[in-house]
N, CA, C and O atoms as a printed pandas DataFrame, in Angstrom:
     atom_number atom_name residue_name chain_id  residue_number  x_coord  y_coord  z_coord
0              1         N          LYS        A               1   68.795   58.192  -47.998
1              2        CA          LYS        A               1   70.059   57.494  -47.945
2              3         C          LYS        A               1   70.517   57.236  -46.513
3              4         O          LYS        A               1   70.887   56.110  -46.181
4              5         N          LEU        A               2   70.498   58.253  -45.666
5              6        CA          LEU        A               2   71.009   58.123  -44.301
6              7         C          LEU        A               2   69.913   57.642  -43.346
7              8         O          LEU        A               2   68.786   58.136  -43.385
8              9         N          GLY        A               3   70.247   56.692  -42.503
9             10        CA          GLY        A               3   69.285   56.162  -41.553
10            11         C          GLY        A               3   69.150   56.978  -40.277
11            12         O          GLY        A               3   68.082   57.001  -39.667
12            13         N          LEU        A               4   70.217   57.645  -39.870
13            14        CA          LEU        A               4   70.199   58.381  -38.607
14            15         C          LEU        A               4   69.066   59.401  -38.500
15            16         O          LEU        A               4   68.406   59.442  -37.462
16            17         N          PRO        A               5   68.804   60.227  -39.517
17            18        CA          PRO        A               5   67.697   61.189  -39.380
18            19         C          PRO        A               5   66.343   60.508  -39.155
19            20         O          PRO        A               5   65.509   61.018  -38.407
20            21         N          PHE        A               6   66.126   59.363  -39.797
21            22        CA          PHE        A               6   64.869   58.644  -39.592
22            23         C          PHE        A               6   64.768   58.116  -38.167
23            24         O          PHE        A               6   63.688   58.111  -37.577
24            25         N          ASN        A               7   65.904   57.666  -37.612
25            26        CA          ASN        A               7   65.913   57.211  -36.234
26            27         C          ASN        A               7   65.538   58.356  -35.292
27            28         O          ASN        A               7   64.785   58.165  -34.337
28            29         N          GLN        A               8   66.067   59.538  -35.569
29            30        CA          GLN        A               8   65.768   60.702  -34.739
30            31         C          GLN        A               8   64.303   61.109  -34.859
31            32         O          GLN        A               8   63.679   61.472  -33.862
32            33         N          LEU        A               9   63.751   61.052  -36.068
33            34        CA          LEU        A               9   62.337   61.375  -36.256
34            35         C          LEU        A               9   61.447   60.370  -35.517
35            36         O          LEU        A               9   60.412   60.737  -34.962
36            37         N          ALA        A              10   61.856   59.121  -35.517
37            38        CA          ALA        A              10   61.090   58.090  -34.802
38            39         C          ALA        A              10   61.066   58.396  -33.308
39            40         O          ALA        A              10   60.028   58.271  -32.658
40            41         N          ALA        A              11   62.207   58.794  -32.773
41            42        CA          ALA        A              11   62.272   59.121  -31.347
42            43         C          ALA        A              11   61.418   60.342  -31.029
43            44         O          ALA        A              11   60.767   60.394  -29.986
44            45         N          LEU        A              12   61.421   61.320  -31.925
45            46        CA          LEU        A              12   60.618   62.529  -31.709
46            47         C          LEU        A              12   59.118   62.229  -31.792
47            48         O          LEU        A              12   58.325   62.834  -31.070
48            49         N          ALA        A              13   58.731   61.310  -32.657
49            50        CA          ALA        A              13   57.311   60.966  -32.799
50            51         C          ALA        A              13   56.786   60.293  -31.534
51            52         O          ALA        A              13   55.606   60.424  -31.209
52            53         N          ASP        A              14   57.640   59.583  -30.826
53            54        CA          ASP        A              14   57.358   58.992  -29.512
54            55         C          ASP        A              14   55.955   58.392  -29.374
55            56         O          ASP        A              14   55.213   58.727  -28.450
56            57         N          GLY        A              15   55.610   57.514  -30.291
57            58        CA          GLY        A              15   54.364   56.772  -30.146
58            59         C          GLY        A              15   53.102   57.498  -30.557
59            60         O          GLY        A              15   52.004   57.024  -30.266
60            61         N          GLN        A              16   53.224   58.635  -31.223
61            62        CA          GLN        A              16   52.028   59.348  -31.688
62            63         C          GLN        A              16   51.262   58.473  -32.668
63            64         O          GLN        A              16   51.841   57.638  -33.363
64            65         N          ARG        A              17   49.952   58.678  -32.713
65            66        CA          ARG        A              17   49.065   57.926  -33.599
66            67         C          ARG        A              17   49.280   56.424  -33.470
67            68         O          ARG        A              17   49.542   55.728  -34.450
68            69         N          TYR        A              18   49.164   55.947  -32.241
69            70        CA          TYR        A              18   49.258   54.516  -31.928
70            71         C          TYR        A              18   50.619   53.933  -32.287
71            72         O          TYR        A              18   50.737   52.719  -32.448
72            73         N          GLY        A              19   51.629   54.750  -32.415
73            74        CA          GLY        A              19   52.965   54.258  -32.725
74            75         C          GLY        A              19   53.249   54.131  -34.205
75            76         O          GLY        A              19   54.357   53.756  -34.589
76            77         N          ILE        A              20   52.263   54.436  -35.053
77            78        CA          ILE        A              20   52.449   54.275  -36.485
78            79         C          ILE        A              20   53.543   55.201  -37.014
79            80         O          ILE        A              20   54.333   54.792  -37.865
80            81         N          ASP        A              21   53.604   56.449  -36.523
81            82        CA          ASP        A              21   54.635   57.385  -36.988
82            83         C          ASP        A              21   56.033   56.876  -36.629
83            84         O          ASP        A              21   56.922   56.827  -37.479
84            85         N          SER        A              22   56.214   56.503  -35.377
85            86        CA          SER        A              22   57.523   55.987  -34.954
86            87         C          SER        A              22   57.874   54.723  -35.722
87            88         O          SER        A              22   59.012   54.541  -36.156
88            89         N          LEU        A              23   56.907   53.871  -35.883
89            90        CA          LEU        A              23   57.118   52.623  -36.608
90            91         C          LEU        A              23   57.601   52.915  -38.034
91            92         O          LEU        A              23   58.559   52.304  -38.508
92            93         N          PHE        A              24   56.938   53.844  -38.704
93            94        CA          PHE        A              24   57.326   54.211  -40.066
94            95         C          PHE        A              24   58.778   54.685  -40.107
95            96         O          PHE        A              24   59.560   54.221  -40.937
96            97         N          PHE        A              25   59.139   55.605  -39.217
97            98        CA          PHE        A              25   60.486   56.159  -39.253
98            99         C          PHE        A              25   61.549   55.134  -38.866
99           100         O          PHE        A              25   62.633   55.126  -39.450
100          101         N          TYR        A              26   61.262   54.272  -37.893
101          102        CA          TYR        A              26   62.232   53.224  -37.548
102          103         C          TYR        A              26   62.435   52.266  -38.717
103          104         O          TYR        A              26   63.556   51.831  -38.979
104          105         N          MET        A              27   61.346   51.937  -39.421
105          106        CA          MET        A              27   61.468   51.048  -40.567
106          107         C          MET        A              27   62.305   51.716  -41.663
107          108         O          MET        A              27   63.154   51.069  -42.277
108          109         N          LYS        A              28   62.065   53.017  -41.911
109          110        CA          LYS        A              28   62.871   53.745  -42.895
110          111         C          LYS        A              28   64.338   53.759  -42.478
111          112         O          LYS        A              28   65.230   53.670  -43.323
112          113         N          CYS        A              29   64.582   53.870  -41.192
113          114        CA          CYS        A              29   65.942   53.887  -40.667
114          115         C          CYS        A              29   66.677   52.590  -40.997
115          116         O          CYS        A              29   67.818   52.610  -41.459
116          117         N          ILE        A              30   66.011   51.467  -40.755
117          118        CA          ILE        A              30   66.728   50.194  -40.923
118          119         C          ILE        A              30   66.824   49.735  -42.380
119          120         O          ILE        A              30   67.597   48.825  -42.681
120          121         N          ILE        A              31   66.058   50.344  -43.286
121          122        CA          ILE        A              31   66.190   49.968  -44.693
122          123         C          ILE        A              31   66.930   51.019  -45.509
123          124         O          ILE        A              31   67.029   50.895  -46.730
124          125         N          SER        A              32   67.444   52.039  -44.859
125          126        CA          SER        A              32   68.190   53.091  -45.553
126          127         C          SER        A              32   69.486   52.539  -46.136
127          128         O          SER        A              32   70.016   51.531  -45.668
128          129         N          GLU        A              33   69.984   53.217  -47.166
129          130        CA          GLU        A              33   71.252   52.802  -47.776
130          131         C          GLU        A              33   72.393   52.849  -46.758
131          132         O          GLU        A              33   73.204   51.927  -46.666
132          133         N          VAL        A              34   72.436   53.943  -46.000
133          134        CA          VAL        A              34   73.461   54.093  -44.957
134          135         C          VAL        A              34   72.738   53.890  -43.632
135          136         O          VAL        A              34   72.160   54.822  -43.071
136          137         N          LYS        A              35   72.781   52.671  -43.150
137          138        CA          LYS        A              35   72.029   52.302  -41.951
138          139         C          LYS        A              35   72.621   52.936  -40.696
139          140         O          LYS        A              35   73.833   53.116  -40.580
140          141         N          PHE        A              36   71.735   53.267  -39.762
141          142        CA          PHE        A              36   72.163   53.709  -38.442
142          143         C          PHE        A              36   72.319   52.453  -37.604
143          144         O          PHE        A              36   71.380   51.668  -37.477
144          145         N          GLU        A              37   73.488   52.260  -37.036
145          146        CA          GLU        A              37   73.818   51.011  -36.347
146          147         C          GLU        A              37   72.834   50.641  -35.234
147          148         O          GLU        A              37   72.555   49.459  -35.036
148          149         N          GLY        A              38   72.311   51.617  -34.513
149          150        CA          GLY        A              38   71.407   51.324  -33.404
150          151         C          GLY        A              38   69.940   51.290  -33.793
151          152         O          GLY        A              38   69.079   51.091  -32.937
152          153         N          GLY        A              39   69.644   51.482  -35.067
153          154        CA          GLY        A              39   68.266   51.578  -35.527
154          155         C          GLY        A              39   67.430   50.331  -35.261
155          156         O          GLY        A              39   66.298   50.426  -34.785
156          157         N          GLU        A              40   67.980   49.176  -35.565
157          158        CA          GLU        A              40   67.222   47.938  -35.371
158          159         C          GLU        A              40   66.944   47.689  -33.887
159          160         O          GLU        A              40   65.840   47.284  -33.522
160          161         N          ALA        A              41   67.930   47.929  -33.041
161          162        CA          ALA        A              41   67.731   47.754  -31.595
162          163         C          ALA        A              41   66.666   48.719  -31.087
163          164         O          ALA        A              41   65.832   48.347  -30.261
164          165         N          ASN        A              42   66.692   49.959  -31.577
165          166        CA          ASN        A              42   65.680   50.936  -31.168
166          167         C          ASN        A              42   64.296   50.529  -31.633
167          168         O          ASN        A              42   63.317   50.705  -30.907
168          169         N          LEU        A              43   64.207   49.984  -32.844
169          170        CA          LEU        A              43   62.924   49.510  -33.362
170          171         C          LEU        A              43   62.352   48.423  -32.462
171          172         O          LEU        A              43   61.181   48.483  -32.087
172          173         N          PHE        A              44   63.154   47.442  -32.115
173          174        CA          PHE        A              44   62.644   46.342  -31.303
174          175         C          PHE        A              44   62.354   46.765  -29.865
175          176         O          PHE        A              44   61.460   46.210  -29.226
176          177         N          ARG        A              45   63.093   47.732  -29.356
177          178        CA          ARG        A              45   62.774   48.291  -28.038
178          179         C          ARG        A              45   61.413   48.986  -28.087
179          180         O          ARG        A              45   60.611   48.867  -27.161
180          181         N          PHE        A              46   61.166   49.708  -29.174
181          182        CA          PHE        A              46   59.885   50.381  -29.370
182          183         C          PHE        A              46   58.755   49.354  -29.472
183          184         O          PHE        A              46   57.683   49.546  -28.897
184          185         N          VAL        A              47   58.997   48.270  -30.201
185          186        CA          VAL        A              47   57.995   47.201  -30.335
186          187         C          VAL        A              47   57.685   46.585  -28.976
187          188         O          VAL        A              47   56.522   46.334  -28.657
188          189         N          ASP        A              48   58.715   46.343  -28.178
189          190        CA          ASP        A              48   58.490   45.795  -26.830
190          191         C          ASP        A              48   57.600   46.730  -26.018
191          192         O          ASP        A              48   56.728   46.276  -25.277
192          193         N          LYS        A              49   57.820   48.027  -26.159
193          194        CA          LYS        A              49   57.004   49.021  -25.455
194          195         C          LYS        A              49   55.548   48.951  -25.922
195          196         O          LYS        A              49   54.627   49.012  -25.108
196          197         N          LEU        A              50   55.345   48.822  -27.238
197          198        CA          LEU        A              50   53.989   48.700  -27.770
198          199         C          LEU        A              50   53.301   47.440  -27.257
199          200         O          LEU        A              50   52.134   47.479  -26.867
200          201         N          GLU        A              51   54.024   46.327  -27.257
201          202        CA          GLU        A              51   53.442   45.053  -26.838
202          203         C          GLU        A              51   53.130   45.027  -25.347
203          204         O          GLU        A              51   52.258   44.277  -24.908
204          205         N          SER        A              52   53.833   45.839  -24.569
205          206        CA          SER        A              52   53.597   45.845  -23.126
206          207         C          SER        A              52   52.262   46.484  -22.770
207          208         O          SER        A              52   51.745   46.283  -21.670
208          209         N          ASN        A              53   51.703   47.258  -23.705
209          210        CA          ASN        A              53   50.417   47.908  -23.487
210          211         C          ASN        A              53   49.347   47.156  -24.283
211          212         O          ASN        A              53   48.907   47.620  -25.335
212          213         N          LEU        A              54   48.941   46.012  -23.783
213          214        CA          LEU        A              54   47.987   45.173  -24.489
214          215         C          LEU        A              54   46.593   45.780  -24.554
215          216         O          LEU        A              54   45.751   45.299  -25.312
216          217         N          SER        A              55   46.332   46.828  -23.772
217          218        CA          SER        A              55   45.019   47.469  -23.813
218          219         C          SER        A              55   44.871   48.368  -25.041
219          220         O          SER        A              55   43.779   48.864  -25.320
220          221         N          ASN        A              56   45.953   48.576  -25.767
221          222        CA          ASN        A              56   45.918   49.414  -26.968
222          223         C          ASN        A              56   46.022   48.513  -28.197
223          224         O          ASN        A              56   47.132   48.164  -28.599
224          225         N          PRO        A              57   44.902   48.129  -28.801
225          226        CA          PRO        A              57   44.942   47.211  -29.951
226          227         C          PRO        A              57   45.717   47.746  -31.149
227          228         O          PRO        A              57   46.327   46.963  -31.877
228          229         N          MET        A              58   45.711   49.068  -31.375
229          230        CA          MET        A              58   46.477   49.607  -32.498
230          231         C          MET        A              58   47.972   49.483  -32.247
231          232         O          MET        A              58   48.734   49.229  -33.180
232          233         N          GLY        A              59   48.399   49.656  -31.020
233          234        CA          GLY        A              59   49.805   49.445  -30.686
234          235         C          GLY        A              59   50.203   48.000  -30.896
235          236         O          GLY        A              59   51.292   47.710  -31.392
236          237         N          LEU        A              60   49.316   47.097  -30.517
237          238        CA          LEU        A              60   49.568   45.671  -30.719
238          239         C          LEU        A              60   49.639   45.366  -32.210
239          240         O          LEU        A              60   50.498   44.601  -32.647
240          241         N          ALA        A              61   48.745   45.955  -32.988
241          242        CA          ALA        A              61   48.770   45.754  -34.439
242          243         C          ALA        A              61   50.077   46.272  -35.030
243          244         O          ALA        A              61   50.654   45.633  -35.909
244          245         N          SER        A              62   50.546   47.420  -34.557
245          246        CA          SER        A              62   51.815   47.974  -35.037
246          247         C          SER        A              62   52.960   47.030  -34.747
247          248         O          SER        A              62   53.837   46.827  -35.587
248          249         N          SER        A              63   52.953   46.449  -33.555
249          250        CA          SER        A              63   54.033   45.528  -33.207
250          251         C          SER        A              63   53.989   44.284  -34.085
251          252         O          SER        A              63   55.035   43.730  -34.424
252          253         N          LYS        A              64   52.803   43.842  -34.453
253          254        CA          LYS        A              64   52.678   42.671  -35.337
254          255         C          LYS        A              64   53.233   42.985  -36.728
255          256         O          LYS        A              64   53.822   42.116  -37.370
256          257         N          ILE        A              65   53.049   44.215  -37.191
257          258        CA          ILE        A              65   53.595   44.607  -38.484
258          259         C          ILE        A              65   55.115   44.528  -38.454
259          260         O          ILE        A              65   55.730   44.052  -39.408
260          261         N          VAL        A              66   55.724   44.990  -37.368
261          262        CA          VAL        A              66   57.181   44.930  -37.248
262          263         C          VAL        A              66   57.651   43.487  -37.240
263          264         O          VAL        A              66   58.644   43.156  -37.889
264          265         N          LEU        A              67   56.956   42.628  -36.517
265          266        CA          LEU        A              67   57.333   41.220  -36.501
266          267         C          LEU        A              67   57.254   40.616  -37.902
267          268         O          LEU        A              67   58.107   39.816  -38.289
268          269         N          MET        A              68   56.236   41.000  -38.653
269          270        CA          MET        A              68   56.089   40.506  -40.010
270          271         C          MET        A              68   57.270   40.946  -40.871
271          272         O          MET        A              68   57.846   40.137  -41.598
272          273         N          VAL        A              69   57.624   42.207  -40.792
273          274        CA          VAL        A              69   58.735   42.717  -41.589
274          275         C          VAL        A              69   60.034   42.030  -41.186
275          276         O          VAL        A              69   60.864   41.715  -42.039
276          277         N          ASN        A              70   60.208   41.801  -39.902
277          278        CA          ASN        A              70   61.395   41.093  -39.434
278          279         C          ASN        A              70   61.473   39.708  -40.069
279          280         O          ASN        A              70   62.547   39.272  -40.485
280          281         N          GLU        A              71   60.350   39.025  -40.141
281          282        CA          GLU        A              71   60.322   37.709  -40.764
282          283         C          GLU        A              71   60.572   37.793  -42.260
283          284         O          GLU        A              71   61.186   36.894  -42.836
284          285         N          LEU        A              72   60.105   38.859  -42.896
285          286        CA          LEU        A              72   60.341   39.036  -44.329
286          287         C          LEU        A              72   61.828   39.164  -44.636
287          288         O          LEU        A              72   62.279   38.822  -45.729
288          289         N          LEU        A              73   62.576   39.653  -43.670
289          290        CA          LEU        A              73   64.006   39.823  -43.865
290          291         C          LEU        A              73   64.753   38.495  -43.794
291          292         O          LEU        A              73   65.927   38.428  -44.156
292          293         N          LYS        A              74   64.101   37.463  -43.342
293          294        CA          LYS        A              74   64.696   36.125  -43.263
294          295         C          LYS        A              74   64.230   35.305  -44.461
295          296         O          LYS        A              74   63.252   35.660  -45.119
296          297         N          ASP        A              75   64.920   34.227  -44.736
297          298        CA          ASP        A              75   64.555   33.366  -45.862
298          299         C          ASP        A              75   63.675   32.207  -45.419
299          300         O          ASP        A              75   63.824   31.688  -44.313
300          301         N          GLY        A              76   62.753   31.806  -46.297
301          302        CA          GLY        A              76   61.970   30.594  -46.103
302          303         C          GLY        A              76   61.023   30.606  -44.923
303          304         O          GLY        A              76   60.881   29.585  -44.251
304          305         N          LYS        A              77   60.375   31.713  -44.649
305          306        CA          LYS        A              77   59.496   31.822  -43.481
306          307         C          LYS        A              77   58.063   32.161  -43.875
307          308         O          LYS        A              77   57.394   32.895  -43.146
308          309         N          GLU        A              78   57.567   31.650  -45.007
309          310        CA          GLU        A              78   56.246   32.022  -45.506
310          311         C          GLU        A              78   55.127   31.745  -44.503
311          312         O          GLU        A              78   54.233   32.576  -44.339
312          313         N          ASP        A              79   55.160   30.595  -43.831
313          314        CA          ASP        A              79   54.100   30.263  -42.871
314          315         C          ASP        A              79   54.057   31.251  -41.712
315          316         O          ASP        A              79   52.979   31.669  -41.289
316          317         N          GLN        A              80   55.215   31.622  -41.203
317          318        CA          GLN        A              80   55.270   32.586  -40.109
318          319         C          GLN        A              80   54.794   33.959  -40.564
319          320         O          GLN        A              80   54.105   34.653  -39.817
320          321         N          ILE        A              81   55.149   34.353  -41.767
321          322        CA          ILE        A              81   54.713   35.644  -42.299
322          323         C          ILE        A              81   53.199   35.679  -42.411
323          324         O          ILE        A              81   52.568   36.661  -42.021
324          325         N          MET        A              82   52.609   34.605  -42.945
325          326        CA          MET        A              82   51.155   34.545  -43.086
326          327         C          MET        A              82   50.467   34.610  -41.724
327          328         O          MET        A              82   49.445   35.282  -41.579
328          329         N          SER        A              83   51.008   33.931  -40.744
329          330        CA          SER        A              83   50.431   33.932  -39.399
330          331         C          SER        A              83   50.468   35.332  -38.783
331          332         O          SER        A              83   49.483   35.785  -38.200
332          333         N          ILE        A              84   51.593   36.003  -38.914
333          334        CA          ILE        A              84   51.733   37.346  -38.356
334          335         C          ILE        A              84   50.815   38.323  -39.087
335          336         O          ILE        A              84   50.207   39.188  -38.456
336          337         N          CYS        A              85   50.708   38.194  -40.407
337          338        CA          CYS        A              85   49.777   39.044  -41.170
338          339         C          CYS        A              85   48.355   38.854  -40.670
339          340         O          CYS        A              85   47.621   39.824  -40.482
340          341         N          GLN        A              86   47.971   37.606  -40.455
341          342        CA          GLN        A              86   46.611   37.308  -39.999
342          343         C          GLN        A              86   46.352   37.932  -38.622
343          344         O          GLN        A              86   45.290   38.512  -38.395
344          345         N          GLU        A              87   47.315   37.814  -37.707
345          346        CA          GLU        A              87   47.171   38.408  -36.375
346          347         C          GLU        A              87   47.038   39.925  -36.470
347          348         O          GLU        A              87   46.201   40.525  -35.797
348          349         N          SER        A              88   47.871   40.539  -37.309
349          350        CA          SER        A              88   47.836   41.987  -37.465
350          351         C          SER        A              88   46.492   42.451  -38.018
351          352         O          SER        A              88   45.900   43.405  -37.513
352          353         N          LEU        A              89   46.023   41.777  -39.044
353          354        CA          LEU        A              89   44.731   42.130  -39.619
354          355         C          LEU        A              89   43.609   41.933  -38.605
355          356         O          LEU        A              89   42.666   42.723  -38.561
356          357         N          GLY        A              90   43.704   40.893  -37.796
357          358        CA          GLY        A              90   42.698   40.659  -36.761
358          359         C          GLY        A              90   42.656   41.787  -35.745
359          360         O          GLY        A              90   41.579   42.231  -35.345
360          361         N          CYS        A              91   43.836   42.252  -35.325
361          362        CA          CYS        A              91   43.898   43.367  -34.372
362          363         C          CYS        A              91   43.314   44.637  -34.971
363          364         O          CYS        A              91   42.560   45.352  -34.311
364          365         N          MET        A              92   43.659   44.914  -36.209
365          366        CA          MET        A              92   43.145   46.120  -36.853
366          367         C          MET        A              92   41.634   46.039  -37.066
367          368         O          MET        A              92   40.928   47.037  -36.922
368          369         N          HIS        A              93   41.145   44.854  -37.407
369          370        CA          HIS        A              93   39.703   44.666  -37.576
370          371         C          HIS        A              93   38.980   44.912  -36.249
371          372         O          HIS        A              93   37.937   45.564  -36.213
372          373         N          GLU        A              94   39.541   44.387  -35.173
373          374        CA          GLU        A              94   38.939   44.571  -33.851
374          375         C          GLU        A              94   38.813   46.048  -33.504
375          376         O          GLU        A              94   37.778   46.492  -33.007
376          377         N          VAL        A              95   39.858   46.795  -33.765
377          378        CA          VAL        A              95   39.859   48.226  -33.447
378          379         C          VAL        A              95   38.859   48.976  -34.315
379          380         O          VAL        A              95   38.100   49.806  -33.814
380          381         N          THR        A              96   38.854   48.692  -35.597
381          382        CA          THR        A              96   38.010   49.466  -36.496
382          383         C          THR        A              96   36.531   49.124  -36.357
383          384         O          THR        A              96   35.679   49.947  -36.694
384          385         N          THR        A              97   36.210   47.937  -35.872
385          386        CA          THR        A              97   34.799   47.577  -35.718
386          387         C          THR        A              97   34.273   47.834  -34.311
387          388         O          THR        A              97   33.061   47.832  -34.094
388          389         N          SER        A              98   35.170   48.055  -33.353
389          390        CA          SER        A              98   34.716   48.253  -31.976
390          391         C          SER        A              98   34.334   49.700  -31.693
391          392         O          SER        A              98   33.667   49.984  -30.698
392          393         N          GLY        A              99   34.751   50.612  -32.558
393          394        CA          GLY        A              99   34.441   52.029  -32.334
394          395         C          GLY        A              99   35.304   52.640  -31.250
395          396         O          GLY        A              99   34.962   53.704  -30.733
396          397         N          LYS        A             100   36.420   52.002  -30.882
397          398        CA          LYS        A             100   37.277   52.499  -29.804
398          399         C          LYS        A             100   38.511   53.246  -30.334
399          400         O          LYS        A             100   39.504   53.378  -29.618
400          401         N          VAL        A             101   38.456   53.720  -31.542
401          402        CA          VAL        A             101   39.581   54.431  -32.114
402          403         C          VAL        A             101   39.545   55.876  -31.661
403          404         O          VAL        A             101   38.583   56.593  -31.936
404          405         N          ASP        A             102   40.592   56.310  -30.967
405          406        CA          ASP        A             102   40.713   57.690  -30.478
406          407         C          ASP        A             102   41.862   58.353  -31.193
407          408         O          ASP        A             102   42.758   57.673  -31.692
408          409         N          ASP        A             103   41.852   59.670  -31.251
409          410        CA          ASP        A             103   43.004   60.413  -31.794
410          411         C          ASP        A             103   43.836   60.949  -30.667
411          412         O          ASP        A             103   44.851   61.603  -30.907
């Protein structure tokens, strides 16, 4: 129900596992019944941080997922959603086939 605890968990995860943990908690924060007012801004700040590190394909893929969800929240954007999905899948494919996945 409350978004604030998810926002705090996202901050504590601080980009672990290519940002997937933080991404999950920020997304839970912004879709909670009782939204945390700063949650969306924190999510996009986190995405900007992921995108700034282009050498990390999983971080880039995570940021593409957030962009896709952002577009899903808008009406009539099917073409943009499909494009973002394709980019995200491409990034994930690159990582999983290159053998460069680290823990």
